[in-house]
Short mmCIF file of the C-alpha atoms (twelve columns), coordinates in Angstrom:
data_MODEL
# 
_entry.id   MODEL 
# 
loop_
_atom_site.group_PDB 
_atom_site.id 
_atom_site.type_symbol 
_atom_site.label_atom_id 
_atom_site.label_alt_id 
_atom_site.label_comp_id 
_atom_site.label_asym_id 
_atom_site.label_seq_id 
_atom_site.Cartn_x 
_atom_site.Cartn_y 
_atom_site.Cartn_z 
_atom_site.pdbx_PDB_model_num 
ATOM 1  C CA . MET A 1  224.132 272.842 -35.509 1 
ATOM 2  C CA . GLN A 2  225.913 275.913 -34.208 1 
ATOM 3  C CA . ALA A 3  228.815 273.611 -33.277 1 
ATOM 4  C CA . GLY A 4  229.007 272.343 -36.844 1 
ATOM 5  C CA . VAL A 5  227.146 269.044 -36.451 1 
ATOM 6  C CA . ASP A 6  225.387 268.083 -39.680 1 
ATOM 7  C CA . ILE A 7  221.596 268.381 -39.609 1 
ATOM 8  C CA . SER A 8  221.202 264.746 -40.689 1 
ATOM 9  C CA . VAL A 9  223.135 263.591 -37.608 1 
ATOM 10 C CA . ILE A 10 220.952 265.745 -35.349 1 
ATOM 11 C CA . ALA A 11 217.842 264.307 -37.023 1 
ATOM 12 C CA . LEU A 12 219.072 260.803 -36.161 1 
ATOM 13 C CA . TRP A 13 219.812 261.800 -32.545 1 
ATOM 14 C CA . LEU A 14 216.302 263.215 -32.157 1 
ATOM 15 C CA . GLY A 15 214.676 260.231 -33.845 1 
ATOM 16 C CA . HIS A 16 213.179 262.326 -36.627 1 
ATOM 17 C CA . GLU A 17 211.913 260.462 -39.635 1 
ATOM 18 C CA . SER A 18 212.822 263.319 -41.957 1 
ATOM 19 C CA . ILE A 19 215.398 266.091 -42.006 1 
ATOM 20 C CA . ASP A 20 212.499 268.447 -42.781 1 
ATOM 21 C CA . THR A 21 211.259 267.942 -39.219 1 
ATOM 22 C CA . THR A 22 214.664 268.872 -37.822 1 
ATOM 23 C CA . HIS A 23 214.824 271.897 -40.113 1 
ATOM 24 C CA . ILE A 24 211.882 273.422 -38.209 1 
ATOM 25 C CA . TYR A 25 214.092 273.667 -35.127 1 
ATOM 26 C CA . LYS A 26 216.856 275.252 -37.183 1 
ATOM 27 C CA . GLU A 27 214.529 278.054 -38.220 1 
ATOM 28 C CA . SER A 28 213.689 278.851 -34.605 1 
ATOM 29 C CA . ASP A 29 216.927 280.487 -33.522 1 
ATOM 30 C CA . LEU A 30 217.925 281.504 -30.009 1 
ATOM 31 C CA . ALA A 31 216.765 285.111 -30.421 1 
ATOM 32 C CA . HIS A 32 213.288 283.904 -31.391 1 
ATOM 33 C CA . LYS A 33 213.175 281.569 -28.389 1 
ATOM 34 C CA . GLU A 34 214.364 284.359 -26.068 1 
ATOM 35 C CA . GLU A 35 211.597 286.633 -27.360 1 
ATOM 36 C CA . ALA A 36 208.978 283.952 -26.699 1 
ATOM 37 C CA . LEU A 37 210.296 283.299 -23.189 1 
ATOM 38 C CA . GLY A 38 210.201 287.041 -22.488 1 
ATOM 39 C CA . ARG A 39 206.441 286.978 -23.003 1 
ATOM 40 C CA . LEU A 40 205.891 284.422 -20.253 1 
ATOM 41 C CA . GLN A 41 204.556 285.405 -16.886 1 
ATOM 42 C CA . PRO A 42 207.128 285.486 -14.066 1 
ATOM 43 C CA . VAL A 43 207.210 282.492 -11.739 1 
ATOM 44 C CA . GLY A 44 205.015 282.927 -8.695  1 
ATOM 45 C CA . GLN A 45 202.704 285.453 -10.326 1 
ATOM 46 C CA . ARG A 46 199.085 284.302 -10.443 1 
ATOM 47 C CA . THR A 47 197.180 284.088 -13.688 1 
ATOM 48 C CA . ALA A 48 193.662 285.451 -13.764 1 
ATOM 49 C CA . ARG A 49 191.125 282.648 -13.521 1 
ATOM 50 C CA . PHE A 50 188.760 282.094 -16.432 1 
ATOM 51 C CA . HIS A 51 185.063 282.539 -15.633 1 
ATOM 52 C CA . ALA A 52 182.641 281.180 -18.214 1 
ATOM 53 C CA . THR A 53 179.622 283.245 -19.112 1 
ATOM 54 C CA . ASP A 54 176.086 281.896 -18.681 1 
ATOM 55 C CA . LYS A 55 175.937 281.373 -22.437 1 
ATOM 56 C CA . VAL A 56 179.048 279.178 -22.391 1 
ATOM 57 C CA . MET A 57 177.770 277.194 -19.414 1 
ATOM 58 C CA . ALA A 58 174.403 276.645 -21.125 1 
ATOM 59 C CA . PHE A 59 176.195 275.351 -24.194 1 
ATOM 60 C CA . LEU A 60 178.365 272.982 -22.148 1 
ATOM 61 C CA . GLU A 61 175.326 271.561 -20.427 1 
ATOM 62 C CA . THR A 62 173.908 270.543 -23.824 1 
ATOM 63 C CA . LEU A 63 176.909 268.338 -24.550 1 
# 
């Protein structure tokens, strides 16, 4: 779209049934995407492991 390609053409390329679906991507600009990527954890850094409480484990065992 930044290159001037019509949104209806992009919708066809992406296989979208409606231009409304493609419009969602238009609203998410590069600055918004960069902000989201900035919140990610750096590669190679370990994420803390989740440990369920006894209450959660008891619930899961009832399933």
